[in-house]
C-alpha positions in Angstrom: 127.4 101.1 161.9 127.6 103.4 159.3 129.5 102.2 156.1 132.4 104.4 156.4 133.1 103.9 160.1 132.7 100.0 159.7 135.7 100.0 156.8 137.7 102.3 159.3 137.1 99.6 162.0 138.1 96.6 159.7 141.2 98.7 158.4 142.5 99.3 162.1 141.7 95.5 162.8 144.1 94.6 159.7 146.8 97.3 160.7 147.0 95.5 164.3 147.3 92.1 162.1 150.2 93.9 160.1 152.0 94.8 163.0 151.8 91.4 164.7 152.9 90.0 161.5 156.2 91.7 161.3 156.8 90.3 165.0 155.8 87.2 164.2 158.1 86.5 161.0 160.7 88.1 162.5 160.8 85.6 165.2 160.5 82.8 163.2 157.1 81.6 164.1 155.3 78.7 162.4 152.7 81.0 160.5 153.5 81.1 156.7 154.7 84.2 154.5 152.2 84.7 151.6 153.4 86.2 148.5 150.5 88.8 147.8 150.1 90.5 144.7 148.4 93.8 143.9 145.8 93.2 141.2 144.4 96.5 139.3 142.0 97.3 136.5 143.4 97.9 132.7 146.8 97.4 131.9 148.4 93.9 132.7 148.8 93.2 136.4 149.8 89.8 135.9 152.5 89.4 133.3 154.9 86.8 135.2 152.1 84.5 136.6 154.4 82.2 138.0 157.0 84.5 139.2 155.9 84.4 142.7 155.5 80.5 143.3 159.4 80.1 142.1 160.6 82.7 144.2 158.6 81.1 147.2 160.6 77.9 146.4 163.8 79.8 146.7 162.7 81.7 149.9 162.1 78.1 151.6 165.1 76.6 150.2 167.9 79.3 151.2 166.3 80.7 154.5 164.2 79.9 157.5 161.3 81.5 156.7 158.2 79.2 156.4 156.3 80.4 153.3 153.2 79.0 151.3 154.1 78.3 147.6 150.9 79.5 146.1 150.7 83.3 145.7 147.3 85.2 146.2 146.2 88.4 144.5 143.9 91.2 146.0 142.9 94.9 145.2 144.4 98.0 147.0 140.8 98.8 148.4 140.4 95.3 150.0 140.8 95.8 154.0 142.4 92.2 154.2 145.4 93.9 152.8 146.9 94.6 156.2 147.3 90.8 156.7 150.5 90.9 154.5 153.4 92.3 155.4 154.9 92.3 151.6 152.8 93.1 148.6 154.2 92.7 145.0 153.0 95.0 142.0 153.9 94.2 138.4 153.2 95.4 135.0 154.2 95.8 131.2 152.0 98.6 130.1 150.2 101.8 131.0 147.3 101.5 133.4 144.2 103.5 134.3 144.7 105.2 137.7 143.5 103.7 141.0 140.0 104.8 142.3 140.6 107.3 145.6 139.5 104.3 147.7 142.2 102.4 146.5 144.8 105.0 146.9 143.6 105.6 150.3 143.8 102.1 151.8 147.0 101.6 150.0 148.6 104.8 151.8 147.4 103.5 155.0 149.1 100.2 154.5 152.3 101.6 153.6 152.0 104.1 156.4 151.3 101.5 158.9 154.3 99.0 158.1 153.6 97.4 154.8 156.2 97.2 152.3 155.4 97.2 148.3 157.7 95.8 145.6 156.9 97.6 142.1 158.5 95.5 139.2 158.5 97.0 135.9 159.0 94.2 133.3 159.8 96.4 130.6 162.0 99.0 132.3 161.2 101.9 129.8 161.5 105.2 131.9 158.4 107.6 131.5 156.9 105.2 129.4 153.8 102.7 129.6 154.1 100.8 133.2 156.7 103.5 134.6 154.8 106.7 133.5 151.5 105.0 135.3 153.5 104.1 138.1 155.2 107.6 139.1 152.0 109.0 138.5 150.1 106.9 141.5 153.0 107.4 143.4 152.4 111.1 143.6 149.0 110.6 144.4 149.9 108.4 147.3 152.8 110.9 148.5 152.3 114.2 146.7 155.4 115.5 148.6 157.9 112.7 148.2 159.5 111.4 145.0 161.4 108.2 144.2 164.8 108.6 145.2 167.7 106.2 144.2 168.6 103.9 147.1 172.4 103.9 148.1 174.2 100.6 148.0 174.7 100.6 151.7 170.7 100.4 151.9 169.9 97.4 154.4 167.8 95.9 151.5 171.2 94.8 149.9 172.7 93.0 153.0 169.6 92.1 154.9 170.4 88.4 153.9 172.8 88.1 151.1 175.6 91.1 150.4 174.7 92.7 146.9 176.3 95.5 145.4 173.7 96.6 142.8 170.2 95.6 141.5 169.6 92.8 139.1 166.6 91.4 137.1 165.8 89.7 133.7 167.6 92.8 132.1 169.8 95.5 133.5 167.9 98.6 133.0 169.3 100.2 136.1 172.0 99.0 138.6 170.0 100.5 141.2 166.5 100.4 142.7 164.2 103.5 143.8 162.3 103.8 146.9 159.8 106.0 149.3 161.2 106.2 152.6 158.7 106.7 155.5 160.2 107.5 158.7 163.5 105.5 158.0 161.5 102.5 156.4 161.8 102.1 152.7 158.1 101.3 152.1 157.9 101.2 148.3 160.7 99.9 146.5 160.8 100.2 142.6 163.0 98.0 140.5 162.7 98.6 136.7 164.8 95.7 135.9 161.8 93.0 135.5 162.7 90.7 138.8 159.6 88.2 137.9 161.0 87.7 134.4 164.1 86.1 136.0 162.4 84.2 138.4 159.5 82.9 136.4 159.5 78.9 135.4 156.7 77.5 133.5 155.0 74.3 134.8 157.2 71.8 132.9 160.0 73.3 135.0 161.8 75.4 132.3 163.0 79.1 132.6 160.1 81.1 130.8 162.7 84.0 130.0 166.4 84.6 129.2 168.5 86.6 131.4 170.6 89.1 129.8 173.4 89.7 129.3 174.6 87.9 132.6 172.7 84.7 132.1 172.1 82.4 135.1 174.5 84.0 137.3 172.5 87.3 136.9 169.3 85.1 137.5 170.5 84.0 140.6 171.5 87.4 141.9 167.8 88.4 141.0 166.8 85.8 143.3 169.2 87.2 145.8 167.5 90.1 145.7 164.1 89.0 145.8 164.8 87.2 149.2 166.6 90.4 150.4 163.5 92.6 149.9 161.3 89.9 151.5 163.6 89.7 154.5 163.6 93.7 154.5 160.0 93.4 154.5 159.6 91.4 157.6 162.7 92.4 159.6 162.9 96.1 158.9 166.8 97.6 159.5 167.7 95.7 162.3 170.4 94.4 160.0 171.9 97.7 159.8 174.1 96.9 162.8 177.4 95.6 161.6 177.5 93.0 164.2 175.5 90.9 161.6 178.1 91.5 158.8 180.5 88.3 159.7 177.3 86.2 159.7 176.2 87.5 156.1 179.6 87.3 154.7 180.0 83.5 155.5 176.8 82.7 154.0 178.4 83.9 150.5 181.1 81.3 150.6 
């Protein structure tokens, strides 16, 4: 089998796995959610190495989702990317362009149901990581631009009711995203969510949260959980029938 055909065959199998994984998690199957992080060359792809693990602790504690505590990392050109409905990408500095193969595979992943959360750890617009991210998103979707997500977006009510974005810092009160056929496939935060989540091996918070302290940290966890729930269930909670149950959860 030619290499290109073999690669396409593996990608198609992965896409099927991605579709099935959405149904499995939405139905509460015993399969465990895995925090998958995108690894890339150059720059700093893992500035908050303990963030995913701590978010998984909170996801397990606060929801019925069964998750694995330890995170995994994989590159954008890995065909196993399609096995994971959620992908986290983080950074704090500029990085070189992804390869054409990485862009092609990542685009397929997003178009076939994958969700990518991008987390800017420094929050400076048109500088460093942000500059690189906007460049790569234009390569992924030349005819689309990052748009501000409205406060009534399902992400802000998929598990907790939230009215804005949060993180270690409050650079922006909103999230940005790329929407494909009524599903937001790319979610972009410039508030350093990972910095709010991260705990060191001794159990202490690694970073101070400003300006709102621990209340803001808790909201950052809530937003992280909401994003994961959105990745697993999509827009089904857009229906107002779920509103009383979400309101009750806030008490």
